[in-house]
N, C-alpha and C positions, 0 to 999 in steps of 0.2 A: 504494500500500500504506500508506494513512494509519494503519490500525489497527496494523500491525507497527511503524511508526515510533513510534507512541504508546506501545506496550509497551516499546520500547527506552528511550524518554525517561523513562518511569516507573522502569524498572530503574536507570537512571543516577542519577535523583534520589534514590532510596532509598540507593544507595551513597554519594552525596555528603553526605547529611544525617546518616547514622548513624555515620560514622567509618570508619576504614581497616579494622578487623578485623571489622566487622559486615556481614551480607548477609541476603538474603531467607531465610525459613523453607524448609527442604529440600523439603517437600511442595509449597509454593507454586512453587518453581522447576520442579518436574516438571509442575505445572499450566500454568505459562506456556510451557514447552516444547511441550506438546500444543496449546495455544491458537495458538501461532505456526504450528505445522504445519497446523492446520485452516485458518488464514487463507491460507497458501500454496497449499493444495489448492484452495481456492475460487478464488484468483487464477489458478491454472494450469488450471482447468477439467478436472479428471480425471473420467472416468466413475465411477459409484458402485462397480463391482467393482474397478477399478484403485485407487481411493482406499482401499478396504478393505485392499488388499495393502500399501499404504504404511503405513497405521496398524498393521497386524499385525506386520510386521517391525520397525518402529521401536519399537513399544511392547514387544515381546518383548525387544529389545536393552536397552531402558531397565530393564526388570525384572531381567533376568539379571545386570546390573551392580549394581543397588542392593540386591538381596536380601541381600547379605553384610553390610548394615548391621544386620540383625536375625538373630541366630544361629538356625539351624535352618530358615530359610526355604527351601523346596524349589525346585528348578528346575522351570520349566514346560516348557521345550523338550525335556527328556529324556523327557517323556511324549508328545511329538508326533512326527509323521512327518518323517524326513529330516534332522534336525539332528545335527550332530556334538557331541562332548562339549564342554561349556562350559569355558573357562579358569577357573582358581582363583587368588585372590590369594595372594601369598607370605605364609607364616606369619611372624608377628612384625613385619611391616612395617606402617607407617601408611598408610591410604588415606582419601580422601574419596569415598564411594560415590555421593553425589549428583553430584559432578563426573564420575565415571566413567560414571554413567548418562546424563548430558547428552551426553558425548562419544560414547557408543555410539549414542544416539538419533539425533543429527544426522548422524553418519557414515553410518548406514544410510539415513536419509531421503534423503540426497543421491544415494545409489547406486541407489535402487529405483524411481523417480527423481522428484525434484521439479526444476522448471526454474528457479524464482526463487531461485537460490543467492545472489545479491547480498543479498537481503533476509535470508536466513538468516545470512549472514556478519556483517552488522551486529549482529543480535541475539546470535548466538553469542559474538562477541568481547566484547560487553558483559558477558555472563555469566562468561566465562573471566577477564576482568579483575578481577571481583569476587572470584573464587576465588583469584586470584594474590595479592591484597591480604590475604586471610584465612589463607592457608596458607604453610608454609615450602616452598621450591622443590622439595626431594626428594619431599615428599608430593604436591605439585601434579603434577609430571612423572610420578610413579608412577601416580597416579589416571587421568591422561589416557591413559597407555599401556595401562592395564588396560581402560579403556573401548574403546580402539581394537582390542584383541584380541578382546573380546566382539563388536564390530561385524563383524570379519572372519569370525568363526565363523558369525554369523547370515547374512552376505552369501553365504557359500559355499552355503548352502541356497537362498537366493533366486536365485542364478545357475542352479540346476538345477531350478527349479520349473515350467518350461515357459513362462514369460512371454516370454522373448526370441523363442522359436519362434512364439508366438501373434501377434506383431507383424507377421508376414509373411502373414497371412491375406487371402483375397480378400473382397470385399464380400458381404454377405448382403442380398438384396433380396426374399426370399420366392419362392414358386413361382407365385402367381396362382391356385392351386387353391381351389375354394370352401371356406370355413372356415379357410383357412390365412392366416397373417400376411402382410401386405404393408405397405409404408411408408404412414404416416398423415399427414394434414394437420396443420399448414399447410405444412410444409417437406419432407415425404416423404423423410426421412433413412434411410440404410441401417441395418440391425440392429447394435446395439452389442454388442461382445464376444461374438460368436456361438460361439466355441470356448472360452469360459471354463471349460467342464467339463474341459478338458485340463490345467488347473492342478493341481499337487499339493496336496491338502487338508492342513490342519494336523492335524486329529484324525479326520476321517472315513476309513473304509476305502476308499471310492470316492465319486465324485461322485453315483452313483446309489443310494447306501446307503439313503436315505430317499425313494425315488421316490414321488411322490403317485399316487393313482388316475388312471385314464385320464379325460380330460375328456369331457364330453358330445359326441356326434357332431353335426356341423353339420347344421342342418335349417332349412328355411323354414316348416315346419309350425308354426302358432301354438300348438299343444298340446304341442310338443316341449320337452324340458328346455332345449335350447340357445336356442330362440327366447324362452322365458319368461325366461331369464337376461338376454338382451339387452333385452327389454321392461322388465324391472325397472330396468336402468341408465337407460333412457330416461325412465321415469316418475319415478324418483328425481331425475334431472337437471333436469327441468322443474318440479319442485315442491320444490326445495331450501329449507329454512328458513335463517334467518340463522345459527343455530348450526351447521348442517351446512356452510354455506359457510365459516365461521370454522375449523372443524375441517379441512376440505379444504385451505384456505390454509396453516394452521399446519404440516401434515405434508407439504406439497408436496415440499420438499427436492429439487427438480429443479435440478441443478448449473448448467444453462444453458438458459434459456427464450428463445425468439425471438418477439418481438412485432412485428406488422405494422400500420402505419398508412398507408394509401395506398401510396406508393412507398418509404416510410421503413421500414427494418428495424432493430430494436434488440434487442440481446442483454442478458439479465440474469443475473448470476452469483449463485448461492446455495449454501448449505451442502448437502453430500450427505446421503443418509439415514444413512450410517455416521457422518458427522461429527456429526449430530444426537445419535446415541446415545453417541458418545464424549463429547459435552457433558453428557449425562445421567450418565455415569460420573463426570465431574468434579464435578457437583453432589452426587452421593452421597458421594464422598470428602470434599468440603469440609464437607458438612452433619454428617458423623460425626467430623470432625477426624481423619481417617485419617492414620496415619504414612506416611512416604515409601514403605515397602515395600508396605503395603496399597494405597496410592494407585496405585503402578506395577502391582501385580497386577490391580487393577480395570481399568485401561486395557488391559493385555495380554489378559486373558480376554475382555473386551468386543470387542476387535479381532479375536481369533481366532474368536469366535462370529459376527461379521459376515462375516469372510472365508470361512469354511466354508459359511455359509448362502448366500452369493452363488454359490458353486460348485455347491451342490446345487440351488438354484433355477434357475440358468442352464442347468444340465444338462437340466432338464425343459422350460424355455422353448423351447429350440431343437429338442428332440425332438418335442414335440407341435405347436409353431409355431402356436398358436391365434390367430385373427384378433382384433383389438381391437374393443371395442364401437362406437367411432365409425364404423368401416368397415361393420359390420353394420347399425347403425341408419340410416346414410345410404342404404344400399341397400334396406333392407326396411321401414323404419318412417317416417323423416322425413329427407328429403334435406338439410334446413337445420339439423339438430341439430349443436351445437358443445358438447363437454364443458366442464365448469367449469374443469378443469385441462388443460393441454397434454399430449397423450398422449406418453409417452416412446418412443424409437425402438427397440423390441425386442418380441418376441412377448408374449402376454398371460398365459399360464397357467404356473405360479401367480403370485400377486402377490409381487414382490420385496420391497416394503415389509413385507408381512405376514410373510414368511419371516425376513428379517434382524432385524426388530424383536422377533419372538417369540424368536428365538435369543438376542439380546442381553439381553432382559428376563429370560429364564430364568437366564442366568449372573449377572446383577446381583441377582436375587432370592436366588440361592444365596449371594452375598457379603454382602448387606446386609439380607436378611429379606423376608418376605411383605408386610407392611403398612407399606411405606416411603413415607410421604407426602412429596411434594416439589413445588416450584414449578419448572416447566420453563422456564428462561430461556435455553436453548441457542441459540435463534435470535433472541433479542431484539435484538441489535445489527444483525442483517441484515434482518429483516422487521418489527421493532417489535411482536412478539407474544410472549405467554407464556401458559401454561396450568397449572392445578393438577391433580395426580393423587395418588390415595391409595396407589398401588402401581405398580411397574414393569409388571406385567401389565395394569393398567388403561390405562396409556399405550400399550402395544403394541396392545391391542385397539382403541383409538381410532385409532392410526396405520393399522391394518389396514382398518377400515371407511371411513376417509377416502378410500380409493382408489375405493370404490363411489360415494361422494358426489362425487368429482371426475370421475366419468364415464369412468374409464379401466380399470376392472376389473369383471368379473362377481362376484356375491357368492360363488359357489362357489370362485373363484380366491383370494379373500381368506381364506376359511375354510381351504382346503387349504394355502395358503401358511403360515398361522399354525400349522397342525398340523405341517407339515414343519419349521418353524423351532424349535418346541418340542422336537422330537426331536433336532435338531442340537445345541441348547443342552444338553439332558440328556446327550447322548452325550459332549460335551466335559467336563462335570462328572464323568462316570463315568471317563473316561480319566485325569483328573487325580487320581483317588483311587487 
């Protein structure tokens, strides 16, 4: 965890150079907290849906604690499903709400669950020590206690959201029926999080609230919609331009790819799709010099958008259980076809990237505006790539079509996934009004 250690070292250096009573800007502390969590999620290799759950609960806890720093900032959780009433600070007492937010954030992150707690301990202790130097003891203790009570209220909901029960599920290996999903090369892994639709949504009324249209019926007829869709993936894949390859690589966001070289097998860890969009939320906040409350709100709403979109998308994935392009193309068109990207281990329809990115971009557009140009450096430290976008919607559209370029989704699936995600994001915005 070199990157985590580097962040801790930087934090300690700042504290040492600026004197006893100075510390990092409050918004920057919240950014560093999120960044450390992303690094731990990458290290622990959580599936994209599970990672979205960690982001959602942790970010909501951070916001519900820090919102009291700006009078009139509304609760988010009171508009969502299943949360209890949030604790209130004592009137007339002094608090540091950034400290309370940090305590709530990491307490929740530990419990929902991240495994690399030693890394978090080192980072957290460095942050708390800086606050101890800057605050009188009663304010410090009161702030930590308030953050802890926020965390406990958030965790009560997490305990009842269906996650623990979903851990006991059997493996999903498909049915073998024509047109239905089955494990894909090179490693033929079982389907990931096949009962994620049993999770309690944050804002949706149900997992099926925005169910997409039925996918085309499987057919070997070269004139059928299904066959034409597979043929398009094949033709696109064998004629990729350098730009299309770059787009596919940039938005891959596969948390764990397995590479084979003879008898040698290597695994590569990368940012999750949700982590990529949490990074974009960070870029937007920093670019606008957002205060701590707006920064935390941006993280929280982006995380909720990701979480609910995963639930909605996964509900349809395992309902229709559509076969992946590589399986169809290898059987009907070209036995030697290998998609540009490694196919993720779950059914095809609709595209998860398309759904969750459209949902997140809808929320971020609501927060920061339609024509928000930015340089996306979210993945720079991990894959050495960055791209420029003129809006969140433009970024989401590129992320969506990247799955066609990667050879892992039909065009219909990316289009329907994007439609579904936009509906999820719009619904979250409406709920919060």
